[in-house]
N, C-alpha and C positions, 0 to 999 in steps of 0.2 A: 379430326378429333373433337369437333364441336359437339356432335350428339353424345359422344362418350363423356365429355365434360358435364353436359347437362344431366346425363343419367347419374353421374357421380354426385353432383350437387343435390339432385332429387333424393338419392339414396341416403345422403348424409342428413338432409332435413327430415326424412322419414325416421331415420334412426334416432335423431334428437327428439322428435315428437314422441316416439315410443318410450324413450327414457324419461321424458317429462311426465308422461302419464303413468309409466310402470313403476318408477321409484316411489311416488307417494302411495300407490296401491300396495306395493310390497311392504313399505314401512307400516301402513295401516294394518295389513294382515299379520305381520310379525308382531306388532304391538298388541293385537288382540290375543295372539297365541302366548306371548310372554306375560301378558296380564293374567291370563288364566293360570299359567304356570307359577306366577308370583303368588297368586291366591292359594294355590295348592301347597306351595312352599311354606307360606305363613300358617296354613292349617296343619301341616306336618309338624311345625315347631310347637304349636299349641298342643297337639297330641303328645309329643315327646315330653312336654311339661305336665301332662295329665290335666290339661284344661279341656275337659270333655263335654262342657255344657253347650258348646256351639251347635247350631242347627243349620249352619250355612252349607249350601250345596253349590258346587262349581260345575257349570254346564258349558259346553262348547260345541260349535258346529263341526269341529274336527273330531272324528270318531275316537281316535286314540286318547286325546285330552279328556273327552267326555267320560270314557271308560276309566281313566285314571281318577277323575273326580268321584265317580261312583265307588271305586276301590278305597279311596281315602275315607269317604263317608262310612263305608262298611267297617273299616278298621277302627274308626272312632267309636262306632256303636259297639263293636265287639270288646274293645278295651274298657268302655264305660260299664258294660255288663261284668267283665272280668274283675274290675276294680272294686265292685260291690261285695265280692267274696273274699277279698284279702285287704289288709291295711293299705290305704292309698300310698303312703310313704314307701311301703315295701314294693308295690307295683312300680312306683316311680324309679326306685333303685334298679329294678330289673330292666326297665325300658332304657334308662340312661346308660347303664353299664354295658348293655348288649350281651350279657352273659346268661347262659341257661342256669336256672336254679338247680342245685344239687343237694343231695342228702348230707346232713351234717350240721354242726353248730359251733358256737364259740362261747367261752365263759365270759360273762359280763355281769356287772352289778345291775340289778333290776329292782324297781319298786313294783310289787304285785298288789293287785286289788281284786277281791272277789265280792260279788253281791249275791243276795238271795232275797226271795220274797217271803215274808212271814205268813205262815199258815196257808201256803200255796195249795197243798193237796186238797183240803176241804173246799177251797174256792174253786179249783178246777173241776171238782166232782159235781158242782151245781151249775156248770156252764156247758152249753153245747159246744162241740169242737170248733165250729165256725166262730162263735162268740169268743171262745178262749183264744183262738188265733188272732182275732182282731184286738182283743184286750192286751195280749202280750206284745203285739207289734207296736201298739201305741206306747206301751210302757218302755219297751226297749229303745224306741226312738228318743224318748225323753232322757233316759239314763245314758244311752250311747252317745248322744250329742254332748253331754257334759264331759265325757271322757275324751272325745275327739277334740273338743275346744281347748283342752289343756295339753294337747300333743300326745295323748295316750294311744296305745295300740290295743284294739279290741281283739283278743285272741279267739274267743269263741262265745257263743250263747249255748248254755247247757240247760235245757228245760226252762226254768224260771231264773237261772243264774247267769251272771256275766263274769268272765275272766278277762282282765286287762293288765297291761304292764307299761312302764315308762322306761326310757333310756335305750330302747331298741324298736325298730332298726335305726332310728335317728337318735344320736346321743344328745343328752341335755344335762347340764351340771346341776340344775335345780329340780331333778326328776322327783325327789321325795316331796317337795312342796307342791309340785304340780299334781301329784297323786292325792295329796291332802285336800287341795282345792277342788279337785274333781269329786272326791268323796262327799264333801259338803254340798257341792252344787247339784250332784245327782240326787242326794237326799232331799234337797229343797225342791228340785224338779219333780220328784216322786210325790211329795206332799202337795204341791200345786196341782198335779194331775189328780190326786185323790180328792181334792176339793171339787173339781169338775165332775169326777165320777160319782161322788156322793150326791151332788145336786141332781145327777141324772139317774139316781137309784141303782148305780152299779157298785159292785164290790170294790173296796179300796185295797191297794197293794203297798204295804209298808216294807221299805227296803232296809236290809241289814248289810253292813260292809265290814270287810276285814282288810287290813293293810300291813304289809311287811316289806322290808328291804334287805337285800343280801345277794350273794353270788348265785348265779344260775346259769344253765346252758340254754342258749336261745338259738334257734335255727330251724332247719327243715327236717321234719320227722315224718316217716311213713314209707311208702313204696315209690319206686321211680316214676310211676304213672299217676300217683296221687299223693301229694305232699301237704303237710300242714305246718305253717310257720308258728311255732309255739315255744314255750319255756318249760324246762324240766329241772327238778332239784328239790331239796328240802325246803328252800325258801318258798317255793310254790305251795308245798303242802302246809307249811305253817300259816301262810296267808289264808288258805282255805279253812284251817282250823279256827283261826281268829274270827272269821265270819260266822262260823257255827256257834261260837261261844256267846254271841250276842243274845241268843235265845235264853241261855242260863242267867245272864246278868240283866236282861231286859234293857239292853243298850242298842244303839243304832250303828255306831262306828267304833270298832275296836282296832287299836294299833299296837305294834310291838314297841319295846323300848328303843330299838334302833331307829324306828320312824320318829318317835318322839324326840330323841336326841338330835336328829338331823333337822327337824322342823320346828322345834320349840321356840325359836326366835320369832317366828311369824304366826304360830298357831298355838292355841290354848288346849292343853290336855289335862285330864285328871286321872290319878291312879285308880285302877280297878282291882287288880289282884296280882298275885304271883302264882303261876299255874304250870302244870306239866301236861301239855296236850297229849291226846291219845297217839301212841306210836313214838313219842319223844321220851328222852331220858333226863334231860336237863330242865330245871325250872326257868321260866321266863316271865318277866314283868309285863303286864299288859295295861293299856291306857285307853281312855275314852277320848276321842277327838271331839271337842266341844265347839270350836269355831276358830276364826282368825283373830289375831291380836288387833287392837284398835289402830295401831300405827303401821300395820302390815301393808304390803302392796295389794291386799285383797279386801278393800273396804266393804264390798258387798257381802262378805262372809263374816264380818266382825261379830264376835260374841257380845251380848249385852254387857254393859259396864258392871252391873251387880254380879254377873257370873264370875268376874275376876276375883272378887272378894269371897264368893262362895267356894271357888276352887282352891283358893289359898287356905281357907278354913278346913276344907276337905282334906288337904294334904297333911295338916296338923293332926286331924283325927285319925287318918290312916297310920301315921307314924306312932301315935299312942297305941293303936290296935296292935301293930307289929312288934312293939317293944313291951308287950304284956301289961300295959297300963289300961286295963280294960274298963275300970270304973270311970275314969276320965274320958275314955274313948266313947263309952256308951252315952255319957252326958252330951258329948259333941254330936254324935250321930242322931240322937233323939232331938236335939235342938234343930239340926239341919232338916230333919224329917218334918218338923213342924213348920219350918220356914219354907220348905218346898215339898208340899204333900204329894206331888206327883213324881217325886224322885224315888224310884223303886230301889236304886242302889243304896241309898241311905237307909231305907227300911230294911233291906237285906242285911246290911252290916249291923244295924241296931239289934236285929234278931240274932245274928251270929254271936255278937259280943255278949248278949244276955245269956245265951246257951253256954258260953265259955265260963261265965261267972258262976253259973249254976253247977256246971260239971267241970271243975278245974282240971285241965290236962296235966300231964307230967312235964318235967323240965325239958324233955326232948321235943316239945311242941314247936312246930314251925308254921308260919302263915303261908302255907302252900296248898293249893287246891289241885288235886289230881283228877284228870278227866278220863273216863273209860268209854266215852262215846265221841263221835266226830261233831 
């Protein structure tokens, strides 16, 4: 049995040698595979959270792992492209929920914002299509960033206009104030851009804004193969009408009474008029958004201190005008016109009051402006 015992011992030593060499090699191979899979798992988590700016590629000598890395990279690129056509917060909800979007919506309170470019038609007529496209892309980048920075959802770009809303798809308690801050910031961004365009000899793009808050239906509208996440309702229409009224009053940002009441603690408004928009039946008070209050959480948007006194005096003059104390109102409007020669609203009210004094209306007169155009 001696030769058999020697063979057994030799076989045992050979097996131990194989284990001593094979186990580290196996651990090394498994570690490399698990390392690649761990990188792919981390990348999948980033994609799920819509962190799509990564350019990392995972490669492996194992064909299946390498193909999986290419598939993850392709998915990241596809989602990055897809997210540019929809609000990122909305895409994030779709990805995290794992549900397919369906047609339909829900009633929710929204703050709506509409913007428009003053005298856009004559500007576009004097620009080549390529220059117009570059011009508007630059403009929309500045305006859109101000909306996104405050948590707004850009619904759509319509020619030279932007429609946006707050409180959907992500809810926020301070959505009215966020919209007011966005309106002021995008207005400033537009003026900053205009300074650069003026220095370059390019046409300037003055922005007009309308703000309104109320109930609307927000959700997916369209066909089963082509949907649009948007808001519908009278609130949307009124916000659009307010934007259009800027042209009549020579203002930049007009807001409804509902917006003013919800945001007056941190933002400064002044009364503009009581109007009946086209298509509406009830009068509504409208206000100009002037700036943020000095002690508000928005110090970069604070209105100048002298503007506080000017707006206080303006409210007294408007009250005199609406209570048929036109002689005193005219004196106030005339004085404010001299104090602020560039204030077209003061000039308009001085002219209005003067006409009322010259042609005194009947006792049924009401300080209401009815609009027959959008």
